[in-house]
Biopython code that builds the backbone (N, CA, C, O; Angstrom):
import numpy as np
from Bio.PDB.StructureBuilder import StructureBuilder

atoms = [
    (1, "ASN", "N", (25.174, 62.058, 1.893)),
    (1, "ASN", "CA", (24.534, 62.032, 0.603)),
    (1, "ASN", "C", (24.552, 63.463, 0.051)),
    (1, "ASN", "O", (24.513, 64.418, 0.826)),
    (2, "TYR", "N", (24.608, 63.613, -1.192)),
    (2, "TYR", "CA", (24.555, 64.931, -1.892)),
    (2, "TYR", "C", (23.537, 64.922, -2.991)),
    (2, "TYR", "O", (23.150, 63.874, -3.508)),
    (3, "VAL", "N", (23.096, 66.154, -3.352)),
    (3, "VAL", "CA", (22.244, 66.289, -4.460)),
    (3, "VAL", "C", (22.610, 67.525, -5.258)),
    (3, "VAL", "O", (23.123, 68.510, -4.728)),
    (4, "THR", "N", (22.329, 67.439, -6.550)),
    (4, "THR", "CA", (22.682, 68.597, -7.359)),
    (4, "THR", "C", (21.359, 69.196, -7.733)),
    (4, "THR", "O", (20.483, 68.465, -8.195)),
    (5, "LYS", "N", (21.164, 70.441, -7.568)),
    (5, "LYS", "CA", (19.947, 71.177, -7.834)),
    (5, "LYS", "C", (20.148, 72.249, -8.880)),
    (5, "LYS", "O", (21.076, 73.042, -8.719)),
    (6, "PHE", "N", (19.411, 72.339, -9.873)),
    (6, "PHE", "CA", (19.450, 73.272, -10.873)),
    (6, "PHE", "C", (18.168, 74.150, -10.867)),
    (6, "PHE", "O", (17.264, 73.862, -11.650)),
    (7, "PRO", "N", (18.048, 75.172, -10.051)),
    (7, "PRO", "CA", (16.864, 75.916, -10.058)),
    (7, "PRO", "C", (16.781, 76.909, -11.212)),
    (7, "PRO", "O", (17.783, 77.387, -11.742)),
    (8, "TRP", "N", (15.516, 77.194, -11.574)),
    (8, "TRP", "CA", (15.288, 78.127, -12.674)),
    (8, "TRP", "C", (14.566, 79.338, -12.076)),
    (8, "TRP", "O", (13.365, 79.302, -11.808)),
    (9, "THR", "N", (15.330, 80.397, -11.880)),
    (9, "THR", "CA", (14.852, 81.617, -11.202)),
    (9, "THR", "C", (14.691, 82.813, -12.086)),
    (9, "THR", "O", (15.600, 83.173, -12.834)),
    (10, "ALA", "N", (13.542, 83.432, -12.007)),
    (10, "ALA", "CA", (13.342, 84.665, -12.840)),
    (10, "ALA", "C", (14.324, 85.760, -12.258)),
    (10, "ALA", "O", (14.743, 85.715, -11.101)),
    (11, "ASP", "N", (14.636, 86.696, -13.121)),
    (11, "ASP", "CA", (15.591, 87.692, -12.839)),
    (11, "ASP", "C", (15.128, 88.624, -11.676)),
    (11, "ASP", "O", (15.968, 89.200, -10.985)),
    (12, "ARG", "N", (13.808, 88.769, -11.466)),
    (12, "ARG", "CA", (13.382, 89.624, -10.447)),
    (12, "ARG", "C", (13.161, 88.940, -9.081)),
    (12, "ARG", "O", (12.826, 89.616, -8.108)),
    (13, "ARG", "N", (13.344, 87.601, -8.999)),
    (13, "ARG", "CA", (13.139, 86.894, -7.785)),
    (13, "ARG", "C", (14.408, 86.653, -7.080)),
    (13, "ARG", "O", (15.477, 86.646, -7.691)),
    (14, "LYS", "N", (14.318, 86.444, -5.740)),
    (14, "LYS", "CA", (15.497, 86.094, -4.908)),
    (14, "LYS", "C", (16.005, 84.703, -5.321)),
    (14, "LYS", "O", (15.233, 83.752, -5.447)),
    (15, "PRO", "N", (17.302, 84.619, -5.524)),
    (15, "PRO", "CA", (17.905, 83.272, -5.858)),
    (15, "PRO", "C", (17.546, 82.249, -4.817)),
    (15, "PRO", "O", (17.439, 82.519, -3.621)),
    (16, "GLU", "N", (17.357, 81.000, -5.367)),
    (16, "GLU", "CA", (16.965, 79.894, -4.464)),
    (16, "GLU", "C", (18.066, 79.624, -3.346)),
    (16, "GLU", "O", (17.737, 79.215, -2.232)),
    (17, "ALA", "N", (19.343, 79.863, -3.687)),
    (17, "ALA", "CA", (20.446, 79.691, -2.700)),
    (17, "ALA", "C", (20.214, 80.573, -1.623)),
    (17, "ALA", "O", (20.383, 80.108, -0.495)),
    (18, "ASP", "N", (19.838, 81.831, -1.744)),
    (18, "ASP", "CA", (19.532, 82.693, -0.624)),
    (18, "ASP", "C", (18.316, 82.185, 0.163)),
    (18, "ASP", "O", (18.304, 82.300, 1.388)),
    (19, "LEU", "N", (17.319, 81.641, -0.482)),
    (19, "LEU", "CA", (16.133, 81.150, 0.251)),
    (19, "LEU", "C", (16.568, 79.868, 1.083)),
    (19, "LEU", "O", (16.077, 79.670, 2.195)),
    (20, "LEU", "N", (17.498, 79.003, 0.525)),
    (20, "LEU", "CA", (17.990, 77.910, 1.341)),
    (20, "LEU", "C", (18.745, 78.351, 2.514)),
    (20, "LEU", "O", (18.637, 77.745, 3.580)),
    (21, "ARG", "N", (19.530, 79.406, 2.375)),
    (21, "ARG", "CA", (20.257, 79.864, 3.635)),
    (21, "ARG", "C", (19.289, 80.388, 4.626)),
    (21, "ARG", "O", (19.500, 80.147, 5.814)),
    (22, "ILE", "N", (18.222, 81.095, 4.263)),
    (22, "ILE", "CA", (17.215, 81.587, 5.211)),
    (22, "ILE", "C", (16.506, 80.353, 5.819)),
    (22, "ILE", "O", (16.325, 80.282, 7.035)),
    (23, "ALA", "N", (16.133, 79.454, 5.029)),
    (23, "ALA", "CA", (15.487, 78.200, 5.527)),
    (23, "ALA", "C", (16.251, 77.556, 6.678)),
    (23, "ALA", "O", (15.720, 77.239, 7.742)),
    (24, "HIS", "N", (17.577, 77.381, 6.374)),
    (24, "HIS", "CA", (18.370, 76.728, 7.413)),
    (24, "HIS", "C", (18.610, 77.565, 8.704)),
    (24, "HIS", "O", (18.806, 77.044, 9.802)),
    (25, "GLU", "N", (18.580, 78.854, 8.488)),
    (25, "GLU", "CA", (18.557, 79.707, 9.729)),
    (25, "GLU", "C", (17.292, 79.556, 10.573)),
    (25, "GLU", "O", (17.282, 79.716, 11.794)),
    (26, "ARG", "N", (16.254, 79.245, 9.855)),
    (26, "ARG", "CA", (14.933, 79.073, 10.548)),
    (26, "ARG", "C", (14.624, 77.639, 10.925)),
    (26, "ARG", "O", (13.493, 77.334, 11.302)),
    (27, "GLU", "N", (15.623, 76.734, 10.831)),
    (27, "GLU", "CA", (15.563, 75.308, 11.089)),
    (27, "GLU", "C", (14.425, 74.511, 10.283)),
    (27, "GLU", "O", (13.737, 73.647, 10.827)),
    (28, "VAL", "N", (14.313, 74.825, 9.142)),
    (28, "VAL", "CA", (13.343, 74.088, 8.240)),
    (28, "VAL", "C", (13.898, 72.666, 8.052)),
    (28, "VAL", "O", (15.098, 72.498, 7.839)),
    (29, "GLU", "N", (13.036, 71.648, 8.128)),
    (29, "GLU", "CA", (13.372, 70.306, 8.001)),
    (29, "GLU", "C", (13.216, 69.695, 6.640)),
    (29, "GLU", "O", (12.281, 70.056, 5.925)),
    (30, "GLY", "N", (14.089, 68.778, 6.238)),
    (30, "GLY", "CA", (13.898, 68.080, 5.072)),
    (30, "GLY", "C", (14.441, 68.716, 3.782)),
    (30, "GLY", "O", (14.209, 68.210, 2.684)),
    (31, "ILE", "N", (15.187, 69.865, 3.939)),
    (31, "ILE", "CA", (15.772, 70.475, 2.753)),
    (31, "ILE", "C", (17.337, 70.223, 2.701)),
    (31, "ILE", "O", (17.997, 70.003, 3.716)),
    (32, "ALA", "N", (17.820, 70.272, 1.539)),
    (32, "ALA", "CA", (19.320, 70.154, 1.366)),
    (32, "ALA", "C", (20.019, 71.355, 1.876)),
    (32, "ALA", "O", (19.482, 72.462, 1.868)),
    (33, "LYS", "N", (21.269, 71.131, 2.340)),
    (33, "LYS", "CA", (22.165, 72.213, 2.688)),
    (33, "LYS", "C", (22.961, 72.496, 1.543)),
    (33, "LYS", "O", (23.616, 71.627, 0.966)),
    (34, "SER", "N", (22.916, 73.795, 1.171)),
    (34, "SER", "CA", (23.667, 74.300, -0.071)),
    (34, "SER", "C", (25.079, 74.399, 0.294)),
    (34, "SER", "O", (25.407, 74.982, 1.328)),
    (35, "ILE", "N", (25.978, 73.838, -0.532)),
    (35, "ILE", "CA", (27.463, 73.916, -0.276)),
    (35, "ILE", "C", (28.038, 74.765, -1.508)),
    (35, "ILE", "O", (29.241, 74.997, -1.631)),
    (36, "GLY", "N", (27.125, 75.177, -2.346)),
    (36, "GLY", "CA", (27.634, 76.011, -3.502)),
    (36, "GLY", "C", (26.549, 76.266, -4.515)),
    (36, "GLY", "O", (25.587, 75.499, -4.561)),
    (37, "ASP", "N", (26.639, 77.256, -5.300)),
    (37, "ASP", "CA", (25.564, 77.611, -6.253)),
    (37, "ASP", "C", (26.162, 78.177, -7.521)),
    (37, "ASP", "O", (27.265, 78.725, -7.526)),
    (38, "HIS", "N", (25.431, 78.035, -8.563)),
    (38, "HIS", "CA", (25.845, 78.483, -9.895)),
    (38, "HIS", "C", (24.617, 78.752, -10.759)),
    (38, "HIS", "O", (23.650, 77.991, -10.719)),
    (39, "CYS", "N", (24.650, 79.784, -11.504)),
    (39, "CYS", "CA", (23.545, 80.259, -12.326)),
    (39, "CYS", "C", (23.575, 79.498, -13.596)),
    (39, "CYS", "O", (24.590, 79.496, -14.292)),
    (40, "ILE", "N", (22.423, 78.803, -13.950)),
    (40, "ILE", "CA", (22.236, 78.086, -15.218)),
    (40, "ILE", "C", (21.469, 79.027, -16.180)),
    (40, "ILE", "O", (20.478, 79.643, -15.786)),
    (41, "THR", "N", (21.935, 79.130, -17.440)),
    (41, "THR", "CA", (21.267, 80.042, -18.309)),
    (41, "THR", "C", (20.443, 79.358, -19.500)),
    (41, "THR", "O", (19.707, 80.004, -20.246)),
    (42, "GLY", "N", (20.633, 78.081, -19.586)),
    (42, "GLY", "CA", (19.926, 77.392, -20.696)),
    (42, "GLY", "C", (19.136, 76.191, -20.226)),
    (42, "GLY", "O", (19.625, 75.413, -19.407)),
    (43, "ILE", "N", (17.955, 76.028, -20.714)),
    (43, "ILE", "CA", (17.063, 74.863, -20.311)),
    (43, "ILE", "C", (17.677, 73.545, -20.603)),
    (43, "ILE", "O", (17.564, 72.626, -19.792)),
    (44, "ASN", "N", (18.343, 73.400, -21.759)),
    (44, "ASN", "CA", (18.971, 72.144, -22.125)),
    (44, "ASN", "C", (19.959, 71.693, -21.079)),
    (44, "ASN", "O", (19.998, 70.528, -20.684)),
    (45, "GLU", "N", (20.806, 72.706, -20.615)),
    (45, "GLU", "CA", (21.799, 72.482, -19.615)),
    (45, "GLU", "C", (21.132, 71.933, -18.340)),
    (45, "GLU", "O", (21.621, 70.995, -17.710)),
    (46, "MET", "N", (20.027, 72.540, -17.997)),
    (46, "MET", "CA", (19.354, 72.197, -16.758)),
    (46, "MET", "C", (18.686, 70.858, -16.766)),
    (46, "MET", "O", (18.611, 70.244, -15.702)),
    (47, "HIS", "N", (18.173, 70.323, -17.915)),
    (47, "HIS", "CA", (17.508, 69.090, -17.897)),
    (47, "HIS", "C", (18.386, 67.859, -18.203)),
    (47, "HIS", "O", (17.918, 66.722, -18.264)),
    (48, "SER", "N", (19.695, 68.156, -18.393)),
    (48, "SER", "CA", (20.591, 67.025, -18.783)),
    (48, "SER", "C", (20.734, 66.053, -17.583)),
    (48, "SER", "O", (20.990, 66.449, -16.445)),
    (49, "GLY", "N", (20.556, 64.784, -17.909)),
    (49, "GLY", "CA", (20.761, 63.705, -16.928)),
    (49, "GLY", "C", (19.640, 63.426, -15.952)),
    (49, "GLY", "O", (19.870, 62.741, -14.955)),
    (50, "LEU", "N", (18.534, 63.883, -16.169)),
    (50, "LEU", "CA", (17.380, 63.731, -15.281)),
    (50, "LEU", "C", (16.599, 62.496, -15.581)),
    (50, "LEU", "O", (15.597, 62.526, -16.296)),
    (51, "THR", "N", (17.104, 61.320, -14.984)),
    (51, "THR", "CA", (16.473, 59.980, -15.194)),
    (51, "THR", "C", (16.428, 59.273, -13.880)),
    (51, "THR", "O", (17.277, 59.483, -13.013)),
    (52, "PHE", "N", (15.407, 58.409, -13.726)),
    (52, "PHE", "CA", (15.211, 57.558, -12.504)),
    (52, "PHE", "C", (15.261, 56.159, -12.983)),
    (52, "PHE", "O", (14.619, 55.821, -13.977)),
    (53, "LYS", "N", (16.059, 55.265, -12.263)),
    (53, "LYS", "CA", (16.175, 53.871, -12.590)),
    (53, "LYS", "C", (14.858, 53.091, -12.309)),
    (53, "LYS", "O", (14.502, 52.173, -13.048)),
    (54, "LYS", "N", (14.175, 53.467, -11.265)),
    (54, "LYS", "CA", (12.962, 52.671, -10.861)),
    (54, "LYS", "C", (11.874, 53.639, -10.614)),
    (54, "LYS", "O", (12.139, 54.699, -10.047)),
    (55, "PRO", "N", (10.602, 53.345, -11.014)),
    (55, "PRO", "CA", (9.421, 54.240, -10.781)),
    (55, "PRO", "C", (9.266, 54.713, -9.420)),
    (55, "PRO", "O", (8.916, 55.875, -9.212)),
    (56, "TYR", "N", (9.518, 53.840, -8.410)),
    (56, "TYR", "CA", (9.309, 54.209, -7.010)),
    (56, "TYR", "C", (10.352, 55.157, -6.507)),
    (56, "TYR", "O", (10.192, 55.752, -5.442)),
    (57, "SER", "N", (11.509, 55.323, -7.316)),
    (57, "SER", "CA", (12.446, 56.335, -6.917)),
    (57, "SER", "C", (11.884, 57.716, -7.118)),
    (57, "SER", "O", (12.072, 58.594, -6.276)),
    (58, "PHE", "N", (11.159, 57.935, -8.283)),
    (58, "PHE", "CA", (10.590, 59.212, -8.540)),
    (58, "PHE", "C", (9.481, 59.552, -7.489)),
    (58, "PHE", "O", (9.360, 60.682, -7.017)),
    (59, "ARG", "N", (8.698, 58.515, -7.163)),
    (59, "ARG", "CA", (7.573, 58.725, -6.171)),
    (59, "ARG", "C", (8.178, 59.106, -4.821)),
    (59, "ARG", "O", (7.666, 59.991, -4.135)),
    (60, "ARG", "N", (9.262, 58.440, -4.444)),
    (60, "ARG", "CA", (9.865, 58.684, -3.144)),
    (60, "ARG", "C", (10.435, 60.153, -3.179)),
    (60, "ARG", "O", (10.290, 60.876, -2.193)),
    (61, "ALA", "N", (11.044, 60.570, -4.244)),
    (61, "ALA", "CA", (11.663, 61.862, -4.385)),
    (61, "ALA", "C", (10.551, 62.962, -4.304)),
    (61, "ALA", "O", (10.741, 64.017, -3.698)),
    (62, "LEU", "N", (9.373, 62.659, -4.953)),
    (62, "LEU", "CA", (8.314, 63.608, -4.929)),
    (62, "LEU", "C", (7.651, 63.773, -3.559)),
    (62, "LEU", "O", (7.241, 64.859, -3.150)),
    (63, "ARG", "N", (7.572, 62.618, -2.875)),
    (63, "ARG", "CA", (7.008, 62.574, -1.513)),
    (63, "ARG", "C", (7.941, 63.416, -0.629)),
    (63, "ARG", "O", (7.417, 64.263, 0.093)),
    (64, "ASP", "N", (9.240, 63.264, -0.620)),
    (64, "ASP", "CA", (10.148, 63.973, 0.131)),
    (64, "ASP", "C", (10.169, 65.444, -0.188)),
    (64, "ASP", "O", (10.385, 66.270, 0.699)),
    (65, "ALA", "N", (9.947, 65.790, -1.449)),
    (65, "ALA", "CA", (9.822, 67.170, -1.794)),
    (65, "ALA", "C", (8.645, 67.869, -1.179)),
    (65, "ALA", "O", (8.751, 68.987, -0.675)),
    (66, "ILE", "N", (7.465, 67.158, -1.232)),
    (66, "ILE", "CA", (6.322, 67.682, -0.715)),
    (66, "ILE", "C", (6.464, 67.922, 0.799)),
    (66, "ILE", "O", (6.063, 68.983, 1.277)),
    (67, "LYS", "N", (7.023, 66.967, 1.569)),
    (67, "LYS", "CA", (7.316, 67.084, 2.934)),
    (67, "LYS", "C", (8.117, 68.322, 3.257)),
    (67, "LYS", "O", (7.809, 69.061, 4.192)),
    (68, "ALA", "N", (9.180, 68.539, 2.444)),
    (68, "ALA", "CA", (10.128, 69.536, 2.630)),
    (68, "ALA", "C", (9.441, 70.886, 2.452)),
    (68, "ALA", "O", (9.622, 71.793, 3.265)),
    (69, "HIS", "N", (8.635, 71.019, 1.363)),
    (69, "HIS", "CA", (7.904, 72.164, 0.970)),
    (69, "HIS", "C", (6.960, 72.605, 2.166)),
    (69, "HIS", "O", (6.848, 73.782, 2.508)),
    (70, "ARG", "N", (6.328, 71.611, 2.735)),
    (70, "ARG", "CA", (5.444, 71.898, 3.903)),
    (70, "ARG", "C", (6.191, 72.538, 5.062)),
    (70, "ARG", "O", (5.811, 73.563, 5.628)),
    (71, "SER", "N", (7.359, 71.802, 5.391)),
    (71, "SER", "CA", (8.115, 72.433, 6.472)),
    (71, "SER", "C", (8.704, 73.820, 6.137)),
    (71, "SER", "O", (8.826, 74.694, 6.996)),
    (72, "LEU", "N", (9.054, 73.976, 4.877)),
    (72, "LEU", "CA", (9.515, 75.252, 4.499)),
    (72, "LEU", "C", (8.508, 76.344, 4.704)),
    (72, "LEU", "O", (8.854, 77.456, 5.105)),
    (73, "TYR", "N", (7.208, 76.020, 4.420)),
    (73, "TYR", "CA", (6.150, 76.946, 4.601)),
    (73, "TYR", "C", (5.816, 77.147, 6.129)),
    (73, "TYR", "O", (5.724, 78.277, 6.609)),
    (74, "LEU", "N", (5.646, 76.042, 6.840)),
    (74, "LEU", "CA", (5.315, 76.232, 8.237)),
    (74, "LEU", "C", (6.420, 76.722, 9.105)),
    (74, "LEU", "O", (6.183, 77.617, 9.917)),
    (75, "LYS", "N", (7.609, 76.205, 8.995)),
    (75, "LYS", "CA", (8.704, 76.636, 9.824)),
    (75, "LYS", "C", (9.518, 77.829, 9.309)),
    (75, "LYS", "O", (9.989, 78.687, 10.056)),
    (76, "GLY", "N", (9.649, 77.818, 7.977)),
    (76, "GLY", "CA", (10.527, 78.856, 7.397)),
    (76, "GLY", "C", (9.753, 80.094, 6.868)),
    (76, "GLY", "O", (10.338, 81.096, 6.457)),
    (77, "ASP", "N", (8.447, 79.970, 6.901)),
    (77, "ASP", "CA", (7.525, 81.067, 6.437)),
    (77, "ASP", "C", (7.889, 81.494, 5.062)),
    (77, "ASP", "O", (7.868, 82.674, 4.712)),
    (78, "ILE", "N", (8.242, 80.448, 4.248)),
    (78, "ILE", "CA", (8.669, 80.637, 2.842)),
    (78, "ILE", "C", (7.736, 79.785, 1.895)),
    (78, "ILE", "O", (7.723, 78.556, 1.967)),
    (79, "LEU", "N", (6.977, 80.474, 1.027)),
    (79, "LEU", "CA", (6.105, 79.721, 0.193)),
    (79, "LEU", "C", (6.861, 79.591, -1.096)),
    (79, "LEU", "O", (7.249, 80.605, -1.677)),
    (80, "HIS", "N", (7.097, 78.339, -1.588)),
    (80, "HIS", "CA", (8.022, 77.999, -2.735)),
    (80, "HIS", "C", (7.145, 77.357, -3.829)),
    (80, "HIS", "O", (7.652, 76.981, -4.885)),
]
sb = StructureBuilder()
sb.init_structure("model")
sb.init_model(0)
sb.init_chain("A")
sb.init_seg("    ")
for serial, (resi, resn, name, xyz) in enumerate(atoms, 1):
    if name == "N":
        sb.init_residue(resn, " ", resi, " ")
    sb.init_atom(name, np.array(xyz, "f"), 0.0, 1.0, " ", f" {name:<3s}", serial, name[0])
structure = sb.get_structure()
């Protein structure tokens, strides 16, 4: 399975792709493996195509994101 992620990062912050690489080095669970990255410059470009077919799909995605953020903090020592 694959996921497309469009992070919005401030100029002064470390890019999310770098944080994902660090997280994988620290064996954080529940996060996607980055196979490439690209900088998005417009909010319209970022929000294009964000729809869920069923309400529980969004709930499941949110639950998985919370679990991954917890592991990112506990194992990766990264607060996101």
